[in-house]
C-alpha positions in Angstrom: -3.8 12.0 -19.0 -6.2 9.6 -17.4 -5.5 6.2 -15.7 -7.3 3.3 -17.3 -10.8 3.1 -15.9 -11.9 -0.5 -15.7 -14.6 -1.7 -13.4 -13.2 -3.8 -10.6 -9.6 -2.7 -11.0 -8.3 0.0 -8.6 -4.9 1.7 -8.8 -3.2 3.6 -6.0 0.1 5.3 -5.8 2.3 5.9 -2.7 3.0 9.2 -0.9 6.7 10.1 -0.6 8.0 9.4 2.9 9.9 11.8 5.1 13.7 11.5 4.4 15.1 14.4 6.5 14.5 17.0 3.8 13.6 20.6 4.6 9.9 20.9 5.3 9.1 23.1 2.3 10.9 20.7 -0.1 9.2 17.7 1.4 5.7 19.1 1.3 6.2 20.3 -2.3 7.2 16.8 -3.3 4.1 15.3 -1.5 1.8 17.8 -3.2 3.2 17.2 -6.7 3.0 13.4 -6.4 -0.6 13.8 -5.1 -1.5 16.1 -8.1 0.0 13.6 -10.6 -1.9 10.7 -9.1 -5.2 12.7 -9.0 -4.7 13.9 -12.6 -3.9 10.3 -13.7 -7.3 9.1 -12.3 -5.8 6.9 -9.6 -8.3 5.9 -6.9 -6.0 6.8 -4.0 -2.6 7.2 -2.5 -1.0 5.1 0.3 0.4 7.1 3.3 2.8 5.2 5.5 3.0 5.2 9.3 6.0 4.4 11.5 8.2 6.0 14.1 10.3 7.8 11.4 7.7 9.5 9.3 5.5 12.7 9.5 2.1 12.0 10.9 0.0 10.3 8.2 -3.2 12.1 9.1 -1.6 15.5 8.6 -0.2 14.3 5.3 -3.7 13.1 4.3 -5.0 16.6 5.0 -2.3 18.1 2.7 -3.2 15.6 0.0 -6.9 16.3 0.2 -6.3 20.1 -0.1 -4.1 19.6 -3.2 -6.4 17.2 -5.2 -10.0 16.9 -6.5 -10.9 13.3 -5.8 -7.8 11.3 -4.7 -8.5 9.2 -1.5 -5.7 9.0 1.1 -5.1 5.4 2.0 -3.9 6.1 5.6 -1.9 3.4 7.4 -3.2 2.8 10.9 -1.6 0.7 13.6 -3.1 -0.1 17.0 0.0 1.1 18.9 -0.3 4.6 17.6 -4.0 5.5 17.9 -7.1 4.3 19.7 -9.8 2.9 17.3 -12.2 5.6 18.3 -9.7 8.3 17.2 -9.2 6.6 13.9 -13.0 6.6 13.3 -13.2 10.2 14.4 -10.4 11.2 11.9 -12.2 9.4 9.1 -15.6 10.9 9.8 -14.2 14.4 10.4 -12.0 14.6 7.3 -14.9 13.1 5.2 -17.3 15.6 6.6 -15.0 18.6 6.1 -13.9 17.7 2.6 -16.6 15.4 1.2 -13.8 12.9 0.4 -13.6 9.2 1.0 -10.8 8.2 3.4 -9.4 4.7 3.1 -7.5 2.7 5.7 -4.5 0.5 5.4 -4.6 -1.7 8.5 -1.1 -2.5 9.8 -0.6 -5.3 12.4 3.0 -4.6 13.3 5.9 -2.6 12.0 9.7 -2.3 12.2 11.0 -4.4 15.1 12.9 -1.5 16.7 9.8 0.7 16.5 7.7 -1.9 18.2 10.3 -2.4 21.0 10.5 1.4 21.5 6.7 1.4 22.0 6.9 -1.6 24.3 4.7 -3.6 21.9 5.9 -7.1 22.3 2.8 -8.8 20.9 3.6 -12.0 18.9 3.0 -11.9 15.1 -0.3 -13.8 14.9 -1.7 -12.2 18.0 -1.1 -8.8 16.4 -3.6 -9.8 13.8 -6.1 -10.9 16.4 -5.7 -7.4 18.0 -6.1 -5.8 14.6 -9.4 -7.6 14.0 -10.8 -6.2 17.2 -9.4 -2.7 16.4 -11.0 -2.7 12.9 -14.3 -4.1 14.1 -14.7 -1.2 16.5 -13.8 1.3 13.8 -16.2 -0.2 11.3 -19.1 -0.3 13.7 -18.5 3.3 14.7 -18.4 4.4 11.0 -21.6 2.4 10.3 -23.5 4.6 12.8 -25.4 3.8 16.0 -24.1 3.1 19.5 -21.2 0.7 19.9 -20.4 -1.6 22.8 -17.6 -4.1 22.4 -15.6 -6.3 24.7 -12.7 -8.4 23.5 -9.2 -9.5 24.5 -7.6 -6.2 23.6 -10.3 -3.5 23.6 -13.5 -2.6 25.4 -15.9 0.2 24.7 -19.4 0.9 26.0 -22.2 3.0 24.5 -19.8 4.7 22.2 -21.1 6.8 19.3 -19.4 8.9 16.5 -20.0 12.5 15.6 -20.1 13.7 12.9 -21.7 10.7 11.3 -20.1 9.3 8.1 -22.2 9.4 4.9 -22.6 5.8 3.6 -21.2 6.7 0.2 -17.9 7.8 1.8 -17.4 4.5 3.8 -13.7 3.7 3.5 -12.0 0.9 1.6 -10.0 -1.3 4.0 -6.7 -3.0 3.0 -4.5 -5.3 5.1 -1.4 -7.3 4.6 -2.3 -10.7 3.0 1.1 -12.4 2.9 0.6 -14.6 6.0 -2.2 -17.0 7.0 -2.9 -14.7 9.9 -3.2 -11.7 7.6 -5.6 -13.6 5.3 -7.7 -14.8 8.2 -8.0 -11.2 9.5 -8.9 -9.9 6.0 -11.7 -12.4 5.8 -12.9 -11.6 9.3 -13.3 -7.8 8.7 -13.9 -7.7 4.9 -10.6 -6.0 4.1 -8.7 -6.4 0.8 -5.7 -8.6 1.4 -2.6 -7.0 -0.3 0.7 -8.7 -0.7 4.2 -7.9 -2.0 4.0 -10.4 -4.9 6.4 -13.1 -6.0 6.8 -13.5 -9.8 3.5 -14.1 -11.5 4.3 -17.8 -12.2 4.7 -18.3 -8.4 1.9 -15.9 -7.3 -1.5 -17.5 -6.7 -4.7 -16.7 -4.9 -6.7 -19.2 -2.9 -9.9 -20.0 -4.9 -12.2 -18.7 -2.2 -10.4 -15.3 -2.4 -10.2 -14.8 -6.1 -13.3 -12.5 -6.3 -12.6 -10.5 -3.1 -10.4 -7.8 -4.7 -7.0 -9.1 -3.6 -4.2 -6.7 -4.3 -0.4 -6.4 -4.8 2.2 -3.7 -4.0 4.6 -3.3 -6.9 6.7 -0.7 -8.6 6.7 -0.2 -12.4 9.3 1.3 -14.8 8.1 0.9 -18.3 9.0 2.6 -21.6 8.2 1.8 -25.3 11.7 0.3 -25.7 13.2 -2.1 -23.2 16.7 -0.4 -23.2 15.2 2.9 -22.2 13.4 1.4 -19.2 16.5 -0.4 -18.0 18.7 2.7 -18.4 16.2 4.7 -16.3 16.0 1.8 -13.7 19.8 1.8 -13.3 19.9 5.6 -12.9 17.0 5.5 -10.4 18.4 2.6 -8.3 22.2 2.5 -8.4 24.1 0.1 -6.2 24.2 1.2 -2.5 26.5 -0.8 -0.2 25.1 0.8 2.9 21.6 0.0 1.8 22.6 -3.7 1.2 24.0 -3.8 4.8 20.8 -2.3 6.2 18.7 -4.8 4.2 20.7 -7.7 5.6 20.4 -6.4 9.2 16.6 -6.0 8.7 16.3 -9.6 7.6 17.9 -10.8 10.8 15.3 -9.2 13.1 12.2 -9.2 10.9 9.3 -11.6 11.6 7.5 -10.5 8.5 6.4 -13.3 6.2 6.6 -11.1 3.0 10.0 -9.8 4.0 11.5 -13.3 4.3 9.8 -14.5 1.1 11.0 -11.6 -1.1 14.5 -11.8 0.4 14.9 -15.3 -0.9 14.1 -14.3 -4.5 16.5 -13.1 -7.3 17.8 -9.6 -7.4 21.2 -9.7 -5.8 23.0 -9.1 -9.1 22.2 -5.8 -10.8 23.3 -7.1 -14.1 20.8 -9.9 -14.2 17.9 -8.6 -16.2 14.4 -9.9 -15.4 11.1 -8.1 -15.9 10.5 -9.0 -12.2 13.3 -7.0 -10.5 14.4 -7.2 -6.9 17.4 -4.9 -7.0 15.8 -1.9 -5.3 14.5 -4.1 -2.5 17.9 -5.7 -1.8 19.5 -2.2 -1.7 16.9 -1.1 0.9 15.4 1.6 -1.4 11.9 0.3 -1.4 9.9 -2.6 0.1 8.3 -3.9 -3.1 9.5 -5.7 -6.2 9.6 -3.8 -9.5 8.5 -4.7 -13.0 10.9 -3.2 -15.6 11.0 -3.4 -19.3 9.1 -2.5 -22.5 5.3 -1.9 -22.6 4.9 -5.4 -24.0 7.0 -7.1 -21.4 5.6 -5.3 -18.3 2.0 -5.5 -19.6 2.4 -9.2 -20.1 3.4 -9.6 -16.4 0.5 -7.3 -15.3 -1.8 -9.4 -17.4 -0.7 -12.5 -15.6 -1.4 -11.0 -12.2 -4.8 -9.9 -13.5 -5.5 -13.4 -14.8 -4.6 -14.8 -11.4 -7.3 -12.6 -9.8 -5.5 -9.5 -8.5 -7.6 -6.4 -8.9 -6.0 -3.8 -6.6 -2.6 -2.4 -7.5 -0.7 -0.2 -5.0 2.2 1.4 -7.0 5.5 2.6 -5.6 6.1 6.4 -5.4 6.1 7.8 -8.9 9.3 9.6 -9.8 7.7 11.9 -12.4 4.4 12.7 -14.0 5.5 10.8 -17.0 5.8 7.6 -15.0 2.1 7.5 -14.6 1.5 8.1 -18.4 3.7 5.1 -19.1 2.0 3.0 -16.4 -1.4 3.9 -17.9 -0.1 2.6 -21.3 1.0 -0.6 -19.6 -2.4 -1.3 -18.0 -4.2 -0.4 -21.2 -2.2 -2.9 -23.1 -2.6 -5.6 -20.4 -6.4 -5.1 -20.4 -6.5 -5.7 -24.1 -5.0 -9.2 -23.8 -7.1 -12.3 -23.8 -5.5 -13.7 -20.6 -7.6 -11.7 -18.2 
């Protein structure tokens, strides 16, 4: 099994998050998802960060030790770690394992997490801070001595050891759902990633079309539509408590993507649409899903590709076979004439 290899298109999966499981069971789950992703030829795997999860750098170490080439895409947030420490972790892990580390730059987080950390920075200001944060990290990784003075950070004559080999310089991603996020992406050269609306509503600004923009999406696809929907129903049953949590989260969130997706379809499980919001509305995941036959899902993927999206961060795969089916979807989408 090998994920479709096409120049300019990068596919990542997502690491399972800590859910209170016993440590052995959780680490086994992380290792198997990492192995599946590596064997499928995915470029990397997203590792979340927030107050409720295991430290993402320790999970990245676990992933590296279990795989041959998979790059951890580690979420970093200014409230958790100084930019020098981030650069040090990237260079050290790359040095020890000859593996590219990638960074998912996070401006904010869950509202209660931010309050607990006494981080009351307004939404757009968080992106200003993230630009300074990322600038210091990038300059340190590029080598030489770094001095920087900004609104949020100041460093003087700072250098990084061990140095990072240029060929292992990390890919940077950042939320691209808001104007502030897009401006930050442009300022630091990061790939803006969004939780997409349906393809017919999802566009990319002309000046960003060739910058490798990305989307975060789940996929459940099988040869036959009925098989895909049966699996989707089993995987994401109705959860009243989850719906309540989702509605509570909406009341306190200042996230642009959260508000946008919450206004889309998906409240009724029985309403079938290839673009499916049911898991999101039941607080099971934070991205939309594409569900259906190979032909249906590949058509939607092809429309995203035609729009200009080139980076795809998939939800946590439930099985090894999921990635085989997703591979088939991308292969079919890439054969269409709409790209």
